[in-house]
C-alpha positions in Angstrom: 75.0 118.4 104.7 74.5 114.6 105.2 77.5 112.4 105.2 78.2 110.5 102.0 77.8 106.8 102.9 80.3 105.7 100.3 83.2 107.9 101.7 82.5 106.9 105.3 82.5 103.1 104.8 84.6 101.3 107.3 86.4 99.0 104.9 88.5 96.2 106.1 90.7 97.2 109.0 94.2 96.0 109.8 92.8 93.9 112.7 90.2 92.3 110.4 92.9 91.5 107.9 95.2 90.0 110.5 92.3 87.8 111.9 91.4 86.5 108.6 94.6 86.2 106.6 97.4 86.8 109.0 99.1 83.4 108.5 100.4 81.5 105.5 98.0 78.6 106.3 95.0 81.0 106.3 96.1 82.4 102.9 96.6 79.0 101.4 93.1 77.8 102.7 91.5 80.9 101.3 93.1 80.4 97.8 92.0 76.6 97.8 88.5 77.5 98.6 88.2 80.3 96.0 89.9 78.2 93.3 88.1 74.9 94.1 85.0 75.7 96.0 83.6 72.2 95.6 86.9 70.6 96.1 90.0 69.8 93.9 89.4 69.5 90.1 92.2 68.4 87.9 92.8 71.1 85.2 93.6 68.3 82.7 91.0 65.6 83.0 88.7 67.2 85.5 88.9 64.2 87.9 88.4 65.0 91.6 90.2 62.2 93.2 93.7 63.3 94.2 96.5 63.1 96.7 98.6 65.7 98.4 102.4 65.5 98.0 103.2 67.3 101.3 107.0 67.7 100.7 106.4 69.8 97.6 102.9 71.2 98.4 101.5 69.8 95.1 98.1 68.2 94.4 98.4 65.0 92.2 95.5 63.8 90.2 94.8 60.1 90.9 93.5 59.6 87.3 96.0 61.2 85.0 98.8 61.9 87.6 99.0 65.5 86.7 100.7 67.5 89.5 99.4 71.0 90.3 100.5 73.6 92.7 98.0 75.8 94.5 99.1 78.9 92.5 99.8 77.4 89.1 98.1 79.3 86.3 97.3 82.2 88.5 98.8 85.7 88.9 100.8 84.2 91.8 102.3 81.5 89.5 105.9 80.6 90.4 106.1 83.3 93.2 108.8 83.0 95.7 107.1 85.3 98.2 104.9 84.1 101.0 101.2 84.2 100.1 100.6 86.4 103.1 102.8 89.1 101.5 100.7 88.9 98.4 97.5 89.2 100.5 98.9 92.1 102.4 99.6 93.8 99.1 96.1 93.2 97.9 94.8 94.6 101.2 96.7 97.9 100.7 95.9 98.2 97.0 92.2 97.8 97.5 91.7 99.8 100.7 93.5 102.9 99.6 91.3 105.2 97.6 94.1 106.7 95.4 96.3 103.7 95.2 99.7 103.1 96.8 103.2 103.8 95.3 105.6 100.9 95.0 108.0 102.6 97.4 105.3 103.0 100.1 104.2 99.4 99.4 107.8 98.2 99.8 108.0 99.7 103.2 104.8 98.2 104.4 105.6 94.7 103.1 109.2 94.6 104.0 110.5 94.0 100.4 112.5 95.9 97.9 111.0 98.6 95.9 111.6 96.5 92.7 109.6 93.6 94.2 106.8 95.9 95.3 106.7 97.4 91.8 106.2 93.9 90.3 103.5 92.9 92.8 101.6 96.2 92.3 101.7 95.9 88.5 100.7 92.4 88.5 97.7 93.3 90.6 96.9 96.3 88.5 97.1 94.0 85.4 94.3 91.9 87.1 92.3 95.1 87.4 92.9 95.9 83.8 91.8 92.7 82.5 88.7 92.6 84.7 87.6 96.1 83.7 88.1 95.3 80.0 85.5 92.7 80.3 82.7 95.0 81.6 81.6 97.8 79.2 79.3 100.6 80.1 75.6 101.0 79.3 72.8 103.5 79.4 73.6 107.3 79.6 77.3 108.0 79.3 79.2 111.2 79.7 82.5 111.1 77.7 85.4 113.5 77.6 89.1 113.6 76.3 92.0 114.2 78.7 95.7 113.8 79.0 97.9 112.5 81.9 101.7 112.3 82.2 104.7 114.2 83.3 106.6 117.2 81.8 108.9 116.4 78.9 111.1 118.5 76.6 109.2 119.4 73.4 105.8 120.8 72.7 103.9 122.4 75.5 100.3 122.6 76.3 97.5 120.3 75.0 99.0 117.1 73.6 102.6 117.9 74.9 105.2 115.4 74.5 105.2 112.8 77.3 101.6 113.1 77.9 99.2 110.1 77.3 95.8 110.8 75.8 92.9 108.9 77.1 89.0 108.9 77.1 87.0 109.2 80.3 83.5 107.8 80.2 81.1 107.9 83.1 77.9 105.9 83.1 75.1 107.5 85.2 71.9 106.3 86.9 68.3 107.3 86.2 68.7 109.6 89.1 71.7 111.3 87.5 74.4 109.9 89.8 77.7 108.5 88.7 77.7 104.7 88.5 80.6 103.2 86.6 83.7 104.5 85.0 86.0 103.7 82.1 89.3 105.3 81.5 90.6 104.2 78.1 93.9 105.2 76.6 93.9 106.2 72.9 96.7 106.8 70.3 95.3 110.3 69.8 92.1 112.2 69.5 91.3 111.1 65.9 88.0 109.6 64.6 89.7 106.2 64.2 91.0 106.1 67.7 87.6 107.3 69.2 85.7 104.8 67.2 87.9 101.9 68.5 87.5 103.2 72.0 83.7 103.4 71.7 83.5 99.9 70.5 85.7 98.7 73.4 84.0 100.4 76.3 80.3 100.9 75.4 77.3 98.6 74.8 75.0 99.0 71.9 72.4 100.8 74.0 74.5 103.7 75.1 73.5 107.2 74.8 76.6 109.2 74.7 77.0 112.9 75.6 80.2 114.7 74.5 81.5 118.1 73.9 82.0 119.4 70.3 85.5 118.0 69.7 85.3 116.9 66.1 86.7 113.3 66.7 83.7 112.4 68.8 81.5 112.4 65.7 82.9 108.9 65.2 80.7 107.8 68.2 77.6 108.3 66.1 79.1 106.7 63.0 79.6 103.5 65.1 75.8 103.3 65.6 75.6 104.8 69.1 73.1 107.5 70.0 75.2 110.7 70.3 74.4 114.1 71.7 77.4 116.6 71.2 77.3 119.9 73.0 79.6 122.6 72.0 81.3 124.5 74.9 84.5 126.4 75.3 87.0 127.2 78.0 85.8 127.3 81.6 82.2 127.0 80.4 82.9 123.3 79.7 84.0 122.7 83.4 80.9 124.5 84.7 78.4 122.8 82.3 76.1 120.4 84.4 75.9 118.2 81.3 79.4 117.0 81.9 79.4 117.4 85.8 80.3 113.8 86.6 83.0 113.2 84.0 84.7 116.5 84.9 84.5 115.6 88.7 86.0 112.2 88.0 88.7 113.5 85.9 89.8 115.9 88.6 89.8 113.0 91.1 91.9 110.8 88.7 94.5 113.4 88.2 94.7 114.3 91.9 94.9 110.7 93.0 97.5 109.5 90.4 99.7 112.5 90.4 99.6 112.8 94.2 100.4 109.1 94.8 103.0 108.3 92.2 106.3 110.2 91.7 106.2 109.6 87.9 104.0 107.7 85.5 105.7 105.9 82.6 103.6 106.3 79.4 103.7 102.6 78.7 102.3 101.7 82.1 99.6 104.4 82.2 96.8 102.0 81.1 97.3 100.0 84.4 97.3 103.0 86.6 94.1 104.3 85.0 92.5 100.8 85.2 93.3 100.5 88.9 91.6 103.7 89.6 88.5 102.8 87.6 88.5 99.3 89.3 88.3 100.9 92.8 85.8 103.5 91.7 83.4 101.0 90.2 83.5 98.9 93.4 83.4 101.8 95.8 80.0 100.8 97.2 81.3 97.6 98.8 84.7 98.6 100.1 84.9 95.7 102.7 84.4 93.1 99.9 86.9 94.6 97.4 89.9 92.6 98.9 88.2 89.3 98.4 86.8 90.2 94.9 90.3 91.2 93.7 91.9 88.0 95.3 89.2 85.9 93.7 89.9 87.4 90.2 93.7 87.1 90.7 93.5 83.4 90.9 91.6 83.4 87.6 94.0 85.7 85.8 96.8 84.1 83.7 100.4 84.6 84.9 102.1 87.9 84.0 105.9 87.4 84.0 108.1 90.3 84.6 109.4 90.5 81.0 105.7 91.0 79.9 105.1 93.7 82.5 107.9 95.7 81.0 106.6 95.6 77.5 104.5 98.5 76.3 102.4 96.4 73.9 101.3 94.3 76.8 100.1 97.3 78.9 97.2 98.4 76.8 
């Protein structure tokens, strides 16, 4: 059997990372070039002439006198950590297939577990916002799933503590998986599925699902829909749903195997981080730069917002 070229990519090695971003100066230069590729531009008046206040590491506009730090308005806003620590975190988050726990990240960065948790969730928030802006198109396999730990109460399907979500896989003309969406829902109702479909699909989608009644909402939203009734193990063996079933198995193995526990209110970030890596798996060496580039274009996410459930959707 030939090797899968995606699985055997070299990615970015530790040596490559140290060579490119091993010092604070290299990290600052990289952010400057990504943020202002043609040189400094004032965020207030868009003037380009400026001066550098070296003692405070601020750029001052010569026109309106606005002072701007290199990380102002980015996901790194007001950070007290060295930028090379953030860059190292981005390296670990992007170059590990199943993600990295905050405890393991803390060991590798030399910070506390709480600090590592904040860093990883801010980066996952960047992934979440990026993924939300890129809906699927063409042929899409869609299925329902749950994720979460054991809780007291109802057992089995829909048990207490489990988070329901929709998995949708866009396939190519050759029948290969291309892109993935993992969208949490309030439950498997027609209203929830209709809302999810509008969020993750483009108008030209041809959606294939099983016979779960709530999926009829997909057709009512104007999408082409082909339901196929299956039951039990036959659904897992049906080639119609081959890729969405494969992806769901990988998602659950990766998340459950990496993280000790998943808080329900933070599950959307964990799911989005998996989807982000999956959707960029063909260019593993570039994933570090792509996430860093998006991070400086993502608004700040203070810790108090990270902890709120309503801001994790």
